[in-house]
All heavy atoms as an XYZ file, in Angstrom:
979
protein
N     148.302    121.204     81.690
C     149.129    120.179     82.108
C     150.634    120.297     81.710
O     151.451    120.029     82.478
C     148.556    118.895     81.399
O     147.191    118.602     81.962
C     149.406    117.606     81.842
N     150.822    120.862     80.319
C     152.155    121.089     79.890
C     152.943    122.124     80.794
O     154.040    122.040     81.025
C     152.081    121.531     78.545
N     152.224    123.233     81.075
C     152.808    124.252     82.001
C     153.161    123.758     83.401
O     154.203    124.011     83.849
C     151.855    125.521     82.143
C     151.593    126.299     80.882
C     150.514    127.370     81.086
C     152.960    127.080     80.521
N     152.320    122.900     83.965
C     152.679    122.357     85.332
C     153.899    121.454     85.087
O     154.798    121.415     85.912
C     151.426    121.520     85.734
C     151.645    120.920     87.062
N     152.092    119.624     87.184
C     151.571    121.413     88.380
C     152.236    119.376     88.449
N     151.971    120.378     89.107
N     153.872    120.616     84.054
C     154.978    119.756     83.780
C     156.241    120.458     83.575
O     157.434    119.956     83.791
C     154.747    118.767     82.635
N     156.207    121.690     83.169
C     157.425    122.521     82.839
C     157.796    123.226     84.176
O     158.785    124.107     84.161
C     157.184    123.525     81.728
N     157.158    123.127     85.228
C     157.528    123.672     86.491
C     156.788    124.871     86.908
O     157.094    125.541     88.000
N     155.847    125.265     86.155
C     155.017    126.441     86.553
C     153.950    126.175     87.669
O     153.301    124.989     87.580
C     154.325    127.129     85.238
C     155.234    127.569     84.227
N     155.920    128.817     84.269
C     155.754    127.037     83.051
C     156.817    128.842     83.266
N     156.619    127.859     82.515
N     153.777    127.011     88.520
C     152.614    127.105     89.477
C     151.493    127.591     88.863
O     151.477    128.797     88.426
C     152.952    127.612     90.739
C     154.138    126.834     91.539
C     154.437    127.551     92.827
N     153.430    127.049     94.005
C     153.362    127.479     95.109
N     154.220    128.431     95.542
N     152.569    126.949     96.017
N     150.354    126.880     88.834
C     149.069    127.412     88.214
C     148.092    127.521     89.312
O     148.066    126.790     90.311
C     148.647    126.342     87.186
C     149.746    125.924     86.092
C     149.172    124.801     85.206
C     150.036    127.221     85.282
N     147.064    128.383     89.049
C     146.094    128.688     90.062
C     144.763    128.923     89.304
O     144.784    129.457     88.014
C     146.497    129.778     91.042
S     146.896    131.328     90.258
N     143.690    128.755     89.943
C     142.378    129.180     89.434
C     141.649    130.159     90.418
O     141.869    130.110     91.592
C     141.534    127.865     89.151
C     142.198    126.947     88.274
C     141.241    127.060     90.470
N     140.783    130.930     89.839
C     140.148    131.917     90.704
C     139.092    131.281     91.467
O     138.392    130.278     91.109
C     139.457    132.899     89.635
C     139.235    132.048     88.464
C     140.369    131.031     88.362
N     138.866    131.901     92.699
C     137.828    131.428     93.776
C     137.057    132.600     94.186
O     137.722    133.632     94.641
C     138.599    130.742     94.914
C     137.483    130.230     95.959
C     139.276    129.408     94.442
N     135.721    132.625     94.079
C     134.980    133.710     94.548
C     134.835    133.466     96.019
O     134.185    132.473     96.466
C     133.585    133.753     93.764
C     133.814    134.067     92.276
C     132.744    134.833     94.359
C     132.613    133.897     91.404
N     135.156    134.550     96.878
C     135.028    134.482     98.348
C     133.807    135.082     98.764
O     133.471    135.033     99.960
C     136.379    134.867     98.894
C     137.482    134.001     98.548
C     138.678    134.067     99.476
O     138.978    135.196     99.858
O     139.397    133.168     99.902
N     133.378    135.996     97.964
C     132.054    136.856     98.423
C     131.763    137.942     97.541
O     132.770    138.398     96.852
N     130.465    138.371     97.496
C     130.167    139.582     96.599
C     130.969    140.719     97.121
O     131.122    140.993     98.298
C     128.673    139.755     96.798
N     131.427    141.506     96.162
C     132.288    142.764     96.440
C     133.657    142.556     96.900
O     134.305    143.441     97.238
N     134.054    141.265     96.947
C     135.466    141.020     97.297
C     136.274    140.602     96.103
O     135.749    140.162     95.110
C     135.516    139.818     98.275
C     134.797    139.995     99.563
C     134.790    138.696    100.427
C     135.385    141.105    100.352
N     137.707    140.931     96.186
C     138.576    140.370     95.159
C     138.558    138.938     95.041
O     138.234    138.248     96.171
C     139.841    140.878     95.567
C     139.609    141.981     96.500
C     138.412    141.608     97.163
N     138.976    138.285     93.987
C     139.143    136.880     93.956
C     140.377    136.475     94.624
O     141.295    137.144     94.826
C     139.329    136.552     92.382
C     138.189    136.796     91.433
C     138.559    136.712     90.006
C     136.955    135.956     91.761
N     140.249    135.202     95.168
C     141.461    134.512     95.719
C     141.816    133.587     94.548
O     141.016    133.219     93.779
C     141.081    133.758     96.979
N     143.140    133.018     94.557
C     143.533    132.109     93.602
C     144.116    130.888     94.242
O     145.086    131.066     94.916
C     144.587    132.749     92.604
C     143.952    133.799     91.824
C     143.785    135.131     92.236
C     143.404    133.476     90.526
C     143.268    136.142     91.359
C     142.859    134.460     89.820
C     142.700    135.706     90.089
N     143.554    129.710     94.032
C     143.981    128.463     94.596
C     144.952    127.692     93.697
O     144.576    127.617     92.477
C     142.920    127.655     95.128
C     142.264    128.230     96.329
C     141.982    127.230     97.387
N     141.586    127.768     98.602
C     142.310    127.828     99.730
N     143.583    127.271     99.686
N     142.002    128.365    100.835
N     146.056    127.245     94.123
C     146.845    126.434     93.281
C     146.099    125.289     92.800
O     145.381    124.595     93.415
C     148.189    125.980     94.032
C     149.128    125.287     93.102
C     150.509    125.164     93.890
O     150.660    125.236     95.070
O     151.426    124.856     93.188
N     146.497    124.933     91.487
C     145.807    123.803     90.774
C     146.978    122.962     90.158
O     147.871    123.510     89.637
C     144.826    124.320     89.644
C     144.332    123.041     88.776
C     143.332    122.455     89.036
C     144.995    122.649     87.656
N     143.008    121.548     88.025
C     144.044    121.516     87.184
C     146.150    122.912     86.923
C     144.441    120.836     86.063
C     146.414    122.193     85.716
C     145.526    121.119     85.395
N     146.850    121.707     90.013
C     147.632    120.779     89.258
C     146.915    119.653     88.856
O     145.699    119.383     89.405
C     148.886    120.335     90.132
C     148.577    119.568     91.326
C     148.191    118.318     91.513
C     148.441    120.107     92.748
N     148.010    118.001     92.786
C     148.173    119.151     93.594
C     148.678    121.396     93.192
C     147.942    119.378     95.002
C     148.549    121.690     94.527
C     148.246    120.716     95.358
N     147.207    118.958     87.743
C     146.423    117.752     87.246
C     146.210    116.765     88.515
O     147.162    116.311     89.054
C     147.325    117.200     86.185
C     148.213    118.334     85.778
C     148.482    119.198     87.097
N     145.007    116.351     88.603
C     144.612    115.351     89.585
C     144.276    115.973     91.041
O     143.939    115.219     91.926
N     144.458    117.260     91.183
C     144.165    117.835     92.542
C     142.766    117.631     92.859
O     141.848    117.620     91.937
C     144.648    119.266     92.575
C     143.696    120.217     91.731
C     144.593    119.737     94.043
N     142.320    117.415     94.116
C     140.919    117.310     94.588
C     140.120    118.658     94.312
O     140.673    119.762     94.496
N     139.017    118.507     93.730
C     138.115    119.590     93.435
C     136.712    119.565     94.091
O     136.281    118.451     94.378
C     137.963    119.853     91.893
C     139.287    119.777     91.096
S     140.080    121.410     91.175
C     139.232    122.442     89.975
N     136.204    120.632     94.339
C     134.858    120.731     94.892
C     134.143    122.013     94.275
O     134.713    122.868     93.657
C     134.916    121.046     96.374
C     135.415    122.331     96.914
C     135.470    122.500     98.355
O     135.211    121.510     99.035
O     135.943    123.546     98.862
N     132.749    121.903     94.177
C     131.992    122.948     93.688
C     132.048    124.240     94.454
O     131.949    124.317     95.745
C     130.531    122.512     93.665
N     132.445    125.405     93.784
C     132.484    126.687     94.441
C     131.377    127.423     93.963
O     130.321    126.923     93.597
N     131.515    128.821     94.138
C     130.387    129.804     93.702
C     130.029    129.481     92.206
O     130.918    129.217     91.414
C     130.862    131.223     93.883
N     128.760    129.557     91.980
C     128.234    129.504     90.665
C     128.519    128.003     90.107
O     128.540    127.823     88.842
C     128.710    130.500     89.564
C     128.451    131.944     90.080
C     129.435    132.726     90.612
C     127.231    132.400     89.950
C     129.194    133.956     91.054
C     126.837    133.753     90.385
C     127.901    134.524     90.896
N     128.921    127.087     90.901
C     129.070    125.702     90.550
C     130.433    125.386     89.885
O     130.754    124.302     89.381
N     131.242    126.549     89.815
C     132.552    126.282     89.214
C     133.435    125.477     90.263
O     133.549    125.565     91.463
C     133.283    127.715     89.134
N     134.203    124.557     89.660
C     135.141    123.561     90.391
C     136.334    124.365     90.883
O     136.888    125.066     90.164
C     135.524    122.388     89.589
C     134.331    121.503     89.228
C     133.888    120.664     90.360
O     134.719    120.024     91.036
O     132.685    120.709     90.673
N     136.629    124.161     92.216
C     137.717    124.942     92.788
C     138.691    123.890     93.464
O     138.126    122.841     94.007
C     137.407    126.067     93.637
C     136.699    127.076     92.851
C     136.570    125.586     94.792
N     139.944    124.032     93.626
C     140.823    123.122     94.270
C     140.526    123.059     95.865
O     140.096    124.020     96.347
C     142.222    123.621     94.044
C     142.113    124.419     92.775
C     140.813    125.049     92.913
N     140.719    121.917     96.404
C     140.428    121.784     97.835
C     141.729    121.895     98.588
O     142.685    121.109     98.396
C     139.753    120.432     98.176
C     139.535    120.360     99.606
C     138.467    120.277     97.417
N     141.797    122.817     99.587
C     142.993    122.868    100.486
C     144.377    123.085     99.883
O     145.284    122.763    100.461
N     144.383    123.815     98.817
C     145.740    124.083     98.136
C     146.075    125.507     98.511
O     145.367    126.292     99.105
C     145.556    123.863     96.655
O     144.795    124.852     96.090
C     145.331    122.503     96.239
N     147.409    125.817     98.274
C     147.963    127.121     98.507
C     147.077    128.290     97.922
O     146.784    128.083     96.732
C     149.389    127.217     98.225
C     150.282    126.455     99.162
O     149.811    125.994    100.257
O     151.405    126.175     98.743
N     147.090    129.400     98.451
C     146.468    130.724     97.788
C     147.752    131.290     97.190
O     148.716    131.499     97.947
C     145.849    131.630     98.913
C     145.448    132.833     98.212
C     144.526    130.831     99.445
N     147.651    131.688     95.942
C     148.706    132.312     95.265
C     148.343    133.600     94.716
O     147.140    133.882     94.606
C     149.169    131.393     93.970
C     149.483    129.872     94.231
C     149.909    129.195     92.880
C     150.725    129.883     95.271
N     149.316    134.427     94.368
C     149.097    135.756     93.786
C     149.693    135.681     92.355
O     150.886    135.727     92.195
C     149.726    136.906     94.593
N     148.961    135.542     91.347
C     149.412    135.295     90.001
C     150.247    136.518     89.479
O     149.834    137.660     89.762
C     148.264    134.988     89.206
C     147.082    135.594     89.918
C     147.408    135.534     91.404
N     151.136    136.258     88.553
C     151.948    137.304     87.899
C     151.158    137.587     86.624
O     151.295    138.554     85.937
C     153.381    136.893     87.545
C     154.024    136.590     88.757
O     153.998    137.332     89.752
O     154.797    135.499     88.765
N     150.377    136.672     86.156
C     149.666    136.715     84.917
C     148.255    136.027     84.950
O     148.174    134.862     85.588
C     150.373    135.991     83.744
C     149.641    135.709     82.360
C     149.522    136.970     81.711
C     150.519    134.694     81.610
N     147.192    136.814     84.568
C     145.955    136.128     84.660
C     145.066    136.296     83.428
O     145.394    137.214     82.678
C     145.176    136.522     85.876
C     144.716    137.923     85.975
C     143.379    138.165     85.445
C     144.629    138.238     87.538
N     144.204    135.424     83.140
C     143.298    135.582     81.980
C     141.963    135.915     82.529
O     141.365    135.354     83.332
C     143.253    134.140     81.311
C     144.548    133.752     80.701
C     142.185    134.269     80.155
C     144.617    132.361     80.145
N     141.503    137.056     82.042
C     140.134    137.641     82.571
C     139.092    137.310     81.515
O     139.336    137.549     80.251
C     140.323    139.124     82.729
N     138.024    136.764     82.046
C     136.863    136.447     80.995
C     136.241    137.807     80.589
O     136.345    138.920     81.242
C     135.941    135.652     81.880
C     136.256    136.132     83.295
C     137.716    136.454     83.336
N     135.708    137.805     79.435
C     135.053    139.001     78.888
C     133.947    138.726     78.002
O     133.820    137.671     77.320
C     136.196    139.873     78.246
C     136.953    139.382     77.089
C     136.293    139.582     75.787
C     138.272    139.968     77.021
N     133.075    139.651     77.834
C     131.926    139.727     76.786
C     132.472    140.393     75.498
O     132.088    140.046     74.317
C     130.681    140.214     77.303
C     130.017    139.416     78.436
C     128.943    140.175     79.114
C     129.629    138.105     77.941
N     133.006    141.569     75.701
C     133.443    142.479     74.580
C     134.789    143.062     75.027
O     135.047    143.223     76.263
C     132.423    143.611     74.561
C     130.901    143.230     74.086
C     130.123    144.465     74.270
C     130.929    142.647     72.718
N     135.518    143.560     74.060
C     136.745    144.224     74.279
C     136.982    145.270     73.129
O     136.346    145.254     72.108
C     137.879    143.356     74.344
C     138.283    142.687     72.975
C     139.181    143.196     72.182
C     137.704    141.430     72.638
C     139.653    142.700     70.936
C     138.001    140.873     71.383
C     138.960    141.494     70.559
N     137.833    146.177     73.468
C     138.401    147.133     72.438
C     139.926    147.076     72.321
O     140.511    146.442     73.251
C     137.800    148.597     72.581
C     138.360    149.368     73.922
O     139.489    148.941     74.359
O     137.606    150.158     74.456
N     140.473    147.684     71.393
C     141.930    147.644     71.095
C     142.711    148.384     72.182
O     143.870    148.086     72.276
C     142.243    148.219     69.654
C     141.716    147.445     68.523
C     142.107    147.976     67.209
C     142.298    145.961     68.555
N     142.204    149.172     72.879
C     142.816    149.853     73.990
C     142.959    149.025     75.335
O     143.538    149.434     76.287
C     142.147    151.250     74.350
C     142.424    152.237     73.240
C     141.566    151.986     72.035
O     140.398    151.537     72.136
N     142.110    152.097     70.899
N     142.426    147.752     75.146
C     142.546    146.887     76.379
C     141.387    146.920     77.392
O     141.438    146.271     78.445
N     140.342    147.699     77.137
C     139.146    147.691     77.926
C     138.294    146.551     77.697
O     138.186    146.112     76.502
C     138.396    149.024     77.845
C     139.214    150.222     78.198
C     139.591    151.211     77.355
C     139.669    150.556     79.417
N     140.298    152.171     78.126
C     140.419    151.702     79.450
C     139.492    149.985     80.773
C     141.052    152.419     80.541
C     140.114    150.606     81.826
C     140.937    151.654     81.644
N     137.599    145.998     78.610
C     136.763    144.827     78.548
C     135.428    145.060     79.276
O     135.391    145.835     80.245
C     137.530    143.654     79.210
C     137.741    143.694     80.688
C     138.434    142.483     81.330
N     137.534    141.520     81.758
C     136.822    141.513     82.802
N     136.879    142.494     83.744
N     135.976    140.566     83.226
N     134.529    144.489     78.817
C     133.231    144.424     79.394
C     133.057    142.939     79.897
O     133.115    141.953     79.156
C     132.106    144.684     78.392
C     130.669    144.655     78.996
C     130.528    145.819     80.158
C     129.651    144.873     77.886
N     133.074    142.872     81.241
C     133.001    141.475     81.961
C     131.533    141.166     82.113
O     130.633    141.523     81.417
N     131.359    140.230     83.063
C     130.012    139.680     83.441
C     129.276    140.380     84.496
O     128.254    139.889     84.985
C     130.190    138.227     83.724
C     130.566    137.441     82.496
C     131.906    137.208     82.115
C     129.668    136.866     81.646
C     132.273    136.602     81.079
C     130.054    136.189     80.549
C     131.265    135.992     80.204
O     131.700    135.284     79.035
N     129.710    141.540     84.855
C     129.014    142.442     85.719
C     129.286    142.322     87.319
O     128.805    142.994     88.176
N     130.144    141.398     87.722
C     130.430    141.225     89.214
C     131.509    142.118     89.601
O     131.600    142.358     90.805
N     132.286    142.709     88.754
C     133.495    143.440     89.151
C     134.589    142.663     89.753
O     135.627    143.343     90.252
N     134.514    141.439     89.831
C     135.525    140.464     90.518
C     136.927    140.881     89.965
O     137.928    140.995     90.607
C     135.221    139.098     90.410
C     133.943    138.744     91.082
C     132.808    138.400     90.590
C     134.027    138.617     92.658
C     131.765    138.030     91.284
C     132.956    138.320     93.327
C     131.704    138.019     92.691
N     136.970    140.860     88.599
C     138.311    140.925     87.950
C     138.937    142.368     88.211
O     140.079    142.470     88.407
C     138.389    140.420     86.541
C     138.535    138.937     86.455
C     137.303    138.132     86.538
C     139.649    138.325     86.418
C     137.439    136.743     86.639
C     139.766    137.045     86.322
C     138.689    136.137     86.489
O     138.767    134.768     86.429
N     138.020    143.379     88.073
C     138.606    144.685     88.226
C     139.161    144.836     89.700
O     140.253    145.509     89.833
C     137.473    145.707     88.017
C     137.140    145.761     86.422
O     138.199    145.805     85.551
O     136.072    145.758     86.020
N     138.401    144.473     90.612
C     138.858    144.584     92.098
C     140.102    143.834     92.323
O     141.054    144.238     92.895
C     137.683    144.093     92.958
C     136.685    145.005     93.291
C     135.765    144.586     94.393
N     134.970    143.391     94.110
C     133.791    143.376     93.377
N     133.322    144.556     92.784
N     133.266    142.233     93.148
N     140.210    142.590     91.651
C     141.293    141.733     91.950
C     142.601    142.322     91.272
O     143.655    142.382     91.872
C     140.986    140.329     91.249
O     139.896    139.904     91.994
C     142.226    139.424     91.384
N     142.479    142.798     89.953
C     143.604    143.386     89.294
C     144.086    144.619     90.011
O     145.284    144.836     90.171
C     143.159    143.748     87.892
C     143.221    142.604     86.958
C     142.614    142.821     85.616
C     144.677    142.058     86.834
N     143.074    145.419     90.463
C     143.569    146.648     91.251
C     144.285    146.173     92.376
O     145.465    146.854     92.742
C     142.300    147.440     91.814
C     142.708    148.719     92.524
C     141.465    149.467     92.928
O     140.447    148.923     93.079
O     141.608    150.714     93.239
N     143.942    145.168     93.216
C     144.562    144.756     94.458
C     146.030    144.117     93.927
O     147.060    144.503     94.559
C     143.783    143.755     95.050
C     144.435    143.049     96.385
C     144.736    144.047     97.435
C     143.679    141.844     96.923
N     146.089    143.268     93.141
C     147.190    142.620     92.576
C     148.307    143.535     92.172
O     149.454    143.592     92.568
C     147.005    141.513     91.642
C     146.217    140.262     91.972
C     145.908    139.351     90.880
C     147.179    139.384     92.992
N     147.811    144.572     91.259
C     148.669    145.488     90.718
C     149.256    146.552     91.720
O     150.280    147.122     91.514
C     148.011    146.187     89.556
C     147.765    145.367     88.331
C     147.123    145.949     87.197
N     147.271    145.066     85.961
C     146.381    145.287     84.915
N     145.465    146.186     84.958
N     146.618    144.559     83.863
N     148.496    146.644     92.857
C     149.080    147.551     93.943
C     150.256    146.945     94.663
O     150.907    147.621     95.360
C     147.923    147.931     94.846
O     147.607    146.896     95.651
N     150.303    145.671     94.480
C     151.372    144.936     95.262
C     152.501    144.572     94.505
O     153.595    144.391     94.895
C     150.708    143.641     95.828
C     149.711    143.895     96.868
C     149.087    142.717     97.400
N     148.175    143.048     98.557
C     147.256    142.100     99.076
N     147.347    140.953     98.669
N     146.434    142.560     99.986
N     152.252    144.191     93.155
C     153.247    143.733     92.224
C     152.850    143.840     90.822
O     151.736    144.005     90.568
C     153.812    142.250     92.528
C     152.733    141.241     92.328
C     153.196    139.921     92.439
C     152.225    138.867     91.945
N     152.845    137.490     91.964
N     153.788    143.806     89.812
C     153.612    143.767     88.401
C     152.629    142.586     88.131
O     153.178    141.351     88.388
C     154.857    143.763     87.590
C     154.590    143.979     86.043
C     155.831    144.158     85.327
N     155.491    144.468     83.976
C     155.578    143.723     82.926
N     156.121    142.540     83.216
N     155.291    144.156     81.750
N     151.574    142.817     87.612
C     150.518    141.778     87.223
C     150.026    142.006     85.873
O     149.410    143.026     85.592
C     149.427    141.584     88.207
O     149.931    141.489     89.540
C     148.519    140.365     87.973
N     150.175    141.063     84.956
C     149.719    141.159     83.564
C     148.419    140.508     83.478
O     148.127    139.390     84.153
C     150.682    140.577     82.654
C     152.024    141.128     82.504
C     153.027    140.220     81.607
C     152.003    142.476     82.086
N     147.431    140.979     82.623
C     146.180    140.505     82.469
C     145.788    140.465     80.985
O     145.923    141.467     80.369
C     145.063    141.269     83.267
N     145.372    139.335     80.557
C     144.936    139.132     79.199
C     143.633    138.663     79.043
O     143.175    137.915     79.902
C     145.932    138.181     78.525
C     147.325    138.812     78.171
C     148.239    138.854     79.121
C     147.547    139.343     76.897
C     149.367    139.612     79.009
C     148.744    140.022     76.743
C     149.697    140.125     77.782
O     150.872    140.633     77.462
N     142.880    139.093     77.980
C     141.564    138.497     77.709
C     141.700    137.427     76.616
O     142.719    137.376     75.958
N     140.760    136.401     76.676
C     140.692    135.460     75.668
C     139.350    135.564     75.017
O     138.356    135.302     75.808
C     140.934    134.068     76.465
C     141.215    132.889     75.637
C     142.348    132.815     74.976
C     140.239    132.019     75.520
C     142.665    131.690     74.008
C     140.405    130.798     74.711
C     141.625    130.568     73.957
N     139.407    135.871     73.772
C     138.053    136.066     73.232
C     138.115    135.745     71.642
O     139.208    135.416     71.048
C     137.793    137.471     73.197
N     136.943    135.732     70.999
C     136.952    135.768     69.446
C     136.994    137.034     68.979
O     136.535    138.120     69.619
C     135.663    135.002     69.114
C     135.448    133.635     69.402
C     134.613    133.093     70.520
C     136.234    132.688     68.649
C     134.632    131.757     70.769
C     136.083    131.215     68.891
C     135.305    130.868     69.964
O     135.092    129.518     70.241
N     137.612    137.215     67.836
C     137.780    138.627     67.274
C     136.367    139.233     67.103
O     136.327    140.514     67.125
C     138.497    138.564     65.917
O     137.885    137.750     64.949
N     135.244    138.564     66.887
C     133.976    139.145     66.759
C     133.571    139.824     67.949
O     132.557    140.569     67.908
C     133.019    138.090     66.187
N     134.133    139.681     69.082
C     133.807    140.214     70.365
C     134.410    141.631     70.458
O     134.115    142.398     71.435
C     134.177    139.403     71.561
C     133.378    138.143     71.671
C     133.910    137.178     72.684
O     134.759    136.357     72.462
N     133.519    137.481     74.008
N     135.218    141.994     69.541
C     135.781    143.434     69.506
C     134.816    144.401     69.074
O     133.918    144.253     68.194
C     136.944    143.406     68.527
C     137.663    144.838     68.580
C     138.829    144.831     67.571
O     139.400    143.720     67.235
N     138.991    146.039     66.982
N     134.729    145.557     69.847
C     133.941    146.672     69.487
C     134.837    147.929     69.435
O     136.072    147.872     69.852
C     132.768    146.987     70.549
C     133.348    147.178     71.829
C     131.821    145.740     70.544
C     132.077    147.661     72.896
N     134.285    149.101     68.962
C     135.244    150.237     68.680
C     135.625    150.897     70.021
O     136.785    151.154     70.273
C     134.422    151.316     67.861
C     134.259    150.922     66.501
O     135.104    150.176     66.035
O     133.370    151.416     65.824
N     134.676    150.919     71.072
C     134.979    151.470     72.343
C     134.068    150.919     73.385
O     132.844    150.972     73.342
C     134.829    152.974     72.402
C     135.291    153.722     73.557
C     135.091    155.252     73.573
O     134.966    155.735     72.375
O     135.270    155.885     74.552
N     134.829    150.253     74.477
C     133.953    149.759     75.603
C     133.775    150.952     76.546
O     134.656    151.701     76.910
C     134.846    148.554     76.386
C     134.249    148.223     77.624
C     135.009    147.457     75.421
N     132.452    151.166     77.047
C     132.259    152.180     78.077
C     133.047    151.704     79.266
O     132.996    150.576     79.767
C     130.834    152.129     78.222
C     130.228    150.850     77.560
C     131.231    150.338     76.680
N     133.676    152.722     79.937
C     134.495    152.421     81.143
C     133.897    153.297     82.370
O     133.325    154.234     82.211
C     135.994    152.636     80.866
O     136.041    154.158     80.590
C     136.566    151.879     79.819
N     134.302    152.793     83.581
C     134.172    153.457     84.818
C     135.500    153.672     85.516
O     136.470    152.859     85.124
C     133.253    152.492     85.684
C     131.815    152.425     85.075
C     130.913    151.423     85.872
O     131.517    150.892     86.932
O     129.849    151.406     85.549
N     135.639    154.527     86.435
C     136.823    154.779     87.138
C     137.444    153.494     87.790
O     138.737    153.464     87.915
C     136.568    155.770     88.171
C     135.326    156.453     87.541
C     134.564    155.463     86.865
N     136.622    152.474     88.141
C     137.221    151.296     88.746
C     137.657    150.214     87.763
O     138.313    149.244     88.184
C     136.098    150.724     89.635
O     135.001    150.410     88.964
C     135.763    151.604     90.876
N     137.462    150.425     86.547
C     137.908    149.388     85.474
C     139.328    149.313     85.333
O     140.066    150.320     85.566
C     137.254    149.726     84.173
C     135.697    149.539     84.079
O     135.180    148.809     85.018
O     135.057    150.122     83.210
N     139.915    148.058     85.180
C     141.214    147.858     84.929
C     141.497    147.441     83.445
O     140.794    146.581     82.962
C     141.695    146.674     85.928
C     141.597    147.176     87.380
C     142.898    148.097     87.681
O     143.948    147.806     87.414
N     142.510    149.008     88.299
N     142.462    148.003     82.820
C     142.745    147.745     81.490
C     143.526    146.466     81.491
O     144.409    146.168     82.154
C     143.570    148.918     80.997
C     143.908    148.798     79.403
C     144.784    149.908     78.973
N     144.319    151.234     79.312
C     144.104    152.233     78.520
N     144.405    152.068     77.379
N     143.612    153.348     78.992
N     143.255    145.668     80.323
C     143.943    144.466     80.031
C     145.347    144.868     79.281
O     145.431    145.930     78.681
C     143.240    143.600     79.009
C     141.845    143.013     79.676
C     141.138    142.387     78.484
C     142.088    142.077     80.812
N     146.321    144.033     79.338
C     147.558    144.177     78.679
C     147.453    143.674     77.269
O     148.158    144.095     76.398
C     148.673    143.473     79.499
C     148.958    144.058     80.749
O     149.540    145.103     80.799
O     148.415    143.524     81.776
N     146.460    142.782     76.983
C     146.421    142.253     75.691
C     145.172    141.343     75.520
O     144.589    141.099     76.642
N     144.910    141.010     74.413
C     143.710    140.064     74.176
C     144.216    139.057     73.160
O     144.809    139.379     72.002
C     142.464    140.808     73.599
C     141.994    141.917     74.524
C     141.350    139.753     73.362
C     142.465    143.222     74.250
N     143.958    137.768     73.394
C     144.322    136.654     72.437
C     142.984    136.169     71.795
O     141.970    136.019     72.482
C     144.856    135.472     73.211
N     143.079    136.275     70.406
C     141.901    135.854     69.676
C     142.357    134.853     68.711
O     143.639    134.517     68.591
C     141.212    137.085     68.921
O     142.162    137.330     67.688
C     141.146    138.205     69.720
N     141.476    134.297     67.883
C     141.860    133.248     66.875
C     142.751    133.809     65.798
O     143.333    133.174     65.094
C     140.638    132.565     66.306
C     139.839    133.439     65.275
C     139.024    134.442     66.002
O     138.895    134.695     67.204
O     138.068    135.058     65.036
N     142.716    135.187     65.671
C     143.577    135.895     64.722
C     144.955    136.281     65.264
O     145.785    136.696     64.372
C     142.906    137.215     64.261
C     141.477    136.930     63.602
C     140.845    138.215     63.272
C     141.599    135.958     62.448
N     145.262    136.093     66.473
C     146.447    136.405     67.078
C     146.383    137.167     68.361
O     145.339    137.270     68.922
N     147.520    137.686     68.778
C     147.588    138.387     70.098
C     147.677    140.005     69.908
O     148.427    140.364     69.044
C     148.918    137.964     70.833
C     149.053    138.608     72.144
C     147.962    138.240     73.147
C     150.452    138.175     72.674
N     146.724    140.596     70.483
C     146.630    142.149     70.341
C     147.372    142.677     71.690
O     147.019    142.361     72.744
C     145.193    142.454     70.382
C     144.376    141.942     69.129
C     145.088    144.009     70.446
C     142.896    142.056     69.320
N     148.429    143.464     71.459
C     149.053    144.149     72.476
C     148.379    145.426     72.759
O     148.747    146.527     72.140
C     150.535    144.414     71.993
C     151.404    144.966     73.128
O     150.890    145.532     74.099
N     152.682    144.838     73.073
N     147.459    145.459     73.663
C     146.622    146.650     73.976
C     147.477    147.791     74.554
O     147.176    148.928     74.229
C     145.465    146.271     74.927
N     148.381    147.404     75.248
C     149.267    148.492     75.954
C     150.021    149.352     74.998
O     150.111    150.461     75.065
C     150.148    147.942     76.939
C     149.511    147.427     78.262
C     148.959    148.573     79.133
N     148.383    148.073     80.284
C     147.726    148.772     81.225
N     147.771    150.047     81.047
N     147.229    148.208     82.284
N     150.480    148.677     73.953
C     151.183    149.346     72.971
C     150.315    150.083     72.040
O     150.584    151.282     71.640
C     151.954    148.368     71.897
N     149.008    149.735     71.851
C     148.030    150.461     71.023
C     147.643    151.687     71.811
O     147.560    152.835     71.302
C     147.008    149.592     70.580
C     147.333    148.546     69.702
C     145.756    150.532     70.076
C     146.453    147.509     69.281
N     147.364    151.587     73.161
C     146.953    152.548     74.036
C     147.928    153.674     74.285
O     147.491    154.812     74.640
C     146.378    152.050     75.337
N     149.133    153.412     74.086
C     150.143    154.248     74.511
C     150.339    155.450     73.578
O     149.954    155.574     72.429
C     151.584    153.625     74.504
């Protein structure tokens, strides 16, 4: 609410189908919502935006910025598409206990720029460099 009040355009992810990148619909306090995929609420009839910054869900992460997600590949496909068009930052939001030494990766995985935990912000790009 505070970001919206400060003039920022906000958006939430929308699953459009298996194997597809996510779309992002604009959100603001009080906008109409409806049930989307997996029962997640999504805005009704708002603009589709391409975010400059997104928060990617994760189960596990390492200090190099690799994440283990929930298995759908949505965020990796989405980040690949967004980053091919413009600079897009991606951060994970996790508890420090979700950190492991090394996340197994595949060629299609997209690295996070950082991870925010209850202990602070980890700048994964600086560590991986």
